[in-house]
C-alpha positions in Angstrom: -32.5 -64.2 -55.4 -30.1 -61.2 -55.6 -29.7 -59.0 -52.5 -31.1 -55.6 -53.0 -30.8 -52.4 -51.1 -33.9 -51.4 -49.1 -35.0 -50.6 -45.6 -36.0 -54.2 -44.8 -37.1 -56.1 -42.9 -40.6 -54.7 -43.0 -43.7 -56.5 -41.7 -47.2 -55.2 -41.3 -50.2 -57.4 -40.1 -53.9 -56.9 -39.5 -56.4 -58.7 -37.4 -59.5 -57.8 -39.4 -61.8 -54.8 -39.8 -65.4 -54.5 -38.6 -67.3 -53.8 -35.4 -65.4 -52.3 -32.4 -65.8 -55.6 -30.5 -66.0 -56.3 -26.8 -63.9 -54.1 -24.6 -62.6 -57.1 -22.6 -61.1 -58.5 -25.8 -58.9 -55.5 -26.6 -55.9 -56.2 -24.4 -55.8 -59.9 -25.3 -56.1 -59.1 -29.0 -53.3 -56.5 -28.7 -51.1 -59.0 -27.1 -51.9 -61.6 -29.7 -51.4 -59.4 -32.7 -48.0 -58.2 -31.3 -47.0 -61.8 -30.7 -47.9 -62.7 -34.3 -45.8 -59.8 -35.5 -42.8 -60.9 -33.5 -43.2 -64.5 -34.8 -43.1 -63.1 -38.4 -40.1 -60.8 -37.6 -38.2 -63.7 -36.1 -38.7 -65.7 -39.3 -36.9 -63.0 -41.3 -34.3 -62.3 -38.7 -33.3 -65.9 -38.7 -32.7 -65.8 -42.5 -36.2 -66.5 -43.8 -37.9 -64.7 -46.6 -40.8 -62.3 -46.7 -43.0 -65.2 -47.6 -41.8 -67.1 -44.5 -42.6 -64.0 -42.4 -46.2 -63.5 -43.6 -47.0 -67.2 -43.4 -45.6 -67.4 -39.9 -47.5 -64.3 -38.7 -50.8 -65.5 -40.2 -50.3 -69.0 -38.8 -49.9 -67.5 -35.4 -53.2 -65.7 -35.7 -55.0 -68.7 -37.2 -54.0 -70.6 -34.0 -55.6 -68.0 -31.7 -59.4 -68.1 -31.3 -59.5 -64.3 -30.9 -59.3 -64.1 -34.7 -61.6 -65.2 -37.4 -59.2 -67.6 -39.1 -58.1 -71.2 -38.6 -59.2 -72.2 -35.1 -61.9 -69.8 -34.2 -63.2 -69.4 -37.7 -66.8 -68.2 -38.1 -69.4 -70.8 -38.6 -71.6 -71.0 -41.7 -75.4 -71.4 -41.8 -75.0 -75.1 -41.0 -72.8 -74.4 -38.0 -69.7 -75.6 -39.9 -66.2 -74.1 -40.6 -65.3 -73.3 -44.2 -62.0 -71.4 -44.5 -60.3 -69.4 -47.3 -56.7 -68.3 -47.6 -54.1 -67.1 -50.1 -50.5 -66.2 -50.4 -48.5 -64.3 -53.0 -44.8 -63.3 -53.5 -42.6 -61.5 -55.9 -40.2 -62.8 -57.0 -40.5 -66.4 -56.0 -38.0 -69.2 -56.8 -38.8 -72.9 -57.0 -42.5 -72.9 -57.6 -43.8 -74.9 -60.5 -46.3 -72.4 -61.7 -46.4 -70.8 -65.1 -48.5 -68.0 -63.8 -47.8 -64.3 -63.4 -44.5 -62.9 -64.7 -43.2 -59.4 -64.3 -39.9 -58.0 -65.7 -38.8 -61.6 -66.4 -39.0 -62.4 -62.7 -41.6 -64.8 -61.4 -44.5 -64.0 -59.2 -46.0 -66.9 -57.3 -49.5 -67.3 -55.8 -51.5 -70.0 -54.1 -54.9 -70.1 -52.6 -57.5 -72.5 -51.0 -61.2 -72.1 -50.5 -63.9 -73.9 -48.5 -61.5 -76.1 -46.6 -62.5 -77.5 -43.2 -60.0 -80.2 -42.3 -56.7 -78.3 -42.0 -55.6 -76.4 -38.9 -53.8 -73.7 -40.9 -55.2 -72.9 -44.3 -52.4 -70.4 -45.0 -49.9 -73.2 -45.0 -52.1 -75.1 -47.4 -52.2 -72.0 -49.7 -48.4 -71.9 -49.6 -48.3 -75.6 -50.5 -50.5 -74.9 -53.6 -48.0 -72.2 -54.7 -44.9 -74.2 -54.0 -46.0 -77.8 -54.9 -48.5 -77.5 -57.8 -49.0 -75.7 -61.1 -52.2 -74.3 -59.9 -53.2 -71.1 -58.0 -56.6 -72.0 -56.4 -57.7 -75.3 -55.0 -60.9 -76.0 -53.1 -62.6 -78.4 -50.8 -61.6 -82.0 -50.7 -59.0 -81.7 -53.4 -57.1 -79.1 -51.4 -57.4 -81.1 -48.3 -55.8 -84.1 -50.1 -52.9 -81.9 -51.0 -52.5 -81.1 -47.3 -51.7 -84.8 -46.6 -49.1 -84.9 -49.3 -47.5 -81.6 -48.2 -47.4 -82.4 -44.5 -49.9 -79.7 -43.5 -51.5 -80.6 -40.3 -55.0 -81.9 -40.7 -57.8 -82.1 -38.2 -61.5 -82.9 -37.7 -63.8 -80.1 -38.7 -65.1 -79.9 -35.1 -61.6 -79.3 -33.8 -61.7 -75.9 -35.5 -64.8 -74.7 -33.7 -64.0 -72.4 -30.8 -66.6 -71.5 -28.2 -66.5 -67.9 -29.2 -67.4 -68.8 -32.8 -70.2 -71.0 -31.6 -71.7 -68.2 -29.5 -71.4 -65.7 -32.5 -73.2 -68.3 -34.7 -76.1 -68.7 -32.2 -76.6 -64.9 -32.2 -75.6 -64.0 -35.7 -79.0 -62.5 -36.7 -78.5 -59.9 -34.1 -74.8 -59.3 -34.8 -73.1 -60.7 -37.9 -69.4 -61.1 -37.3 -66.8 -61.0 -40.1 -63.1 -60.5 -40.2 -59.9 -61.6 -41.7 -56.2 -61.8 -40.7 -53.4 -60.8 -43.0 -49.8 -59.8 -43.4 -47.5 -58.0 -45.9 -43.7 -58.0 -45.8 -40.4 -56.9 -47.5 -37.2 -58.8 -46.8 -33.5 -57.8 -47.2 -33.2 -59.7 -50.5 -36.0 -57.6 -52.0 -38.8 -60.2 -51.9 -42.3 -58.8 -51.3 -45.0 -61.1 -50.0 -48.5 -61.1 -48.6 -50.9 -63.6 -47.0 -54.6 -63.5 -46.0 -56.8 -66.0 -44.1 -60.4 -66.0 -43.0 -63.3 -68.1 -41.7 -65.6 -65.8 -43.6 -69.0 -64.5 -42.5 -70.9 -65.9 -39.6 -74.0 -67.6 -41.0 -72.8 -67.5 -44.6 -74.3 -70.0 -47.1 -72.3 -73.2 -47.3 -70.0 -73.0 -50.2 -69.6 -69.2 -50.1 -66.1 -68.0 -50.9 -64.8 -64.6 -50.1 -62.0 -62.3 -51.2 -59.4 -64.0 -49.0 -59.0 -66.8 -51.5 -59.0 -64.5 -54.6 -55.6 -63.3 -55.8 -56.0 -59.6 -56.7 -58.9 -59.1 -54.3 -57.9 -60.1 -50.8 -54.2 -60.5 -51.6 -51.9 -59.1 -54.3 -48.1 -58.7 -54.9 -46.0 -57.4 -57.7 -42.7 -55.7 -58.1 -44.2 -52.5 -56.7 -45.7 -53.7 -53.4 -47.7 -56.2 -51.4 -51.2 -55.9 -49.9 -53.7 -57.8 -47.8 -57.4 -56.8 -47.4 -60.2 -57.4 -44.9 -63.8 -56.6 -44.9 -66.9 -57.4 -47.0 -65.5 -59.9 -49.5 -68.2 -59.5 -52.1 -67.4 -55.8 -52.5 -63.6 -56.4 -52.3 -63.8 -58.9 -55.1 -65.8 -56.6 -57.4 -63.2 -53.9 -57.3 -60.1 -56.1 -57.0 -59.1 -54.0 -54.0 -55.6 -55.2 -53.4 -54.6 -55.2 -57.1 -55.9 -51.7 -57.5 -54.1 -50.4 -54.3 -50.8 -51.9 -55.5 -51.3 -50.4 -58.9 -51.6 -47.0 -57.3 -48.1 -47.4 -55.7 -46.7 -46.3 -59.1 -47.8 -42.7 -58.3 -48.8 -42.6 -54.6 -47.3 -43.4 -51.3 -48.6 -46.6 -49.6 -50.7 -44.5 -47.1 -52.3 -42.5 -49.9 -52.7 -45.6 -52.1 -54.4 -47.5 -49.2 -56.8 -44.6 -48.5 -57.6 -44.0 -52.1 -58.5 -47.6 -52.8 -60.7 -47.9 -49.7 -62.5 -44.7 -50.6 -63.1 -45.9 -54.1 -64.6 -49.1 -52.8 -66.9 -47.2 -50.5 -68.0 -44.9 -53.3 -68.8 -47.9 -55.5 -70.5 -50.2 -53.0 -70.8 -48.5 -49.6 -69.2 -51.6 -48.1 -66.7 -51.8 -45.2 -63.1 -52.8 -45.9 -59.5 -52.3 -44.7 -56.1 -52.8 -46.3 -52.5 -53.0 -45.3 -49.6 -52.5 -47.7 -45.8 -52.3 -48.0 -44.0 -51.0 -51.1 -40.6 -51.9 -52.5 -39.0 -48.9 -50.7 -40.0 -50.3 -47.4 -42.8 -47.9 -46.6 -46.0 -49.2 -45.0 -49.6 -48.0 -45.6 -53.0 -48.8 -44.1 -56.6 -47.6 -44.3 -60.1 -48.6 -43.4 -63.7 -47.4 -43.4 -65.1 -49.9 -40.8 -65.8 -49.1 -37.2 -62.4 -50.5 -36.2 -59.3 -52.1 -37.6 -56.3 -53.4 -35.6 -52.8 -53.5 -37.1 -49.2 -53.9 -36.0 -46.1 -53.3 -37.9 -42.3 -53.1 -37.8 -39.9 -51.0 -39.7 -36.3 -50.2 -38.8 -37.2 -46.6 -38.5 -40.2 -47.0 -36.2 -39.6 -50.2 -34.4 -42.7 -52.2 -33.4 -45.9 -50.2 -33.5 -49.5 -51.2 -32.7 -52.6 -49.3 -33.6 -56.2 -49.8 -32.9 -57.8 -47.7 -35.6 -61.4 -46.4 -35.0 -63.7 -44.1 -36.9 -64.5 -41.0 -35.0 
């Protein structure tokens, strides 16, 4: 991949959008999201790509029970974990896909849905992109790929955190949802995004949300990268991330993010949030949920953390 002039490295991550959450969780979540940001930054500073950075950051959040992804994922109606994740990068070298192409440079994407025997579904989504000719794999087939790719497997019960079990017991009173995600630009010009979720507490078994759907929960092309969070059914219907990235051709990332979320709200009334980075190294974010937590790094701003709340 040829080196390009930009303001990289850039990394922005989110820990989900939804209810304001418990006050006692705010400081631990702030620490955890900043730690994940630093993990992703370290990956790029040590010579890794934007893809390496977003996967590293999301993996760190999957390993923390404060987030609804990986360990700590929400439980479905049967009290079981079913996780979705996706990754995408432009350009990507070495993947066997014959999928999306832009300006004669290859875009790569990989996703998994309804998996319950891997510790880090984002790593499995990356394996789909890099090791197969497919984009989306589900259930047991995806989990068999995990063994071949060296992605750590586990028992389904090993993914159940006590926090998730308590939410499941009380989900009729307070339905929890959320997602984690990241978007990045590296010094070589690669754009990448990753998204991972445990889905909705109490969801029907087999339900798949936007986090596994390229174009909805994750999208990247030569203009930018985006990761979404919120009500997956609404996000899928409007292809939120694809539409937001499309807007980068005429809007800044902040305006593109706000416009796309506003459009989703007008169409569906649903809650969502989105983070973005464009090819010029500018970040954007927007939400219409009660709260959304993000952290980002740019060379101009350094590390920033924001807990965004509607007034």
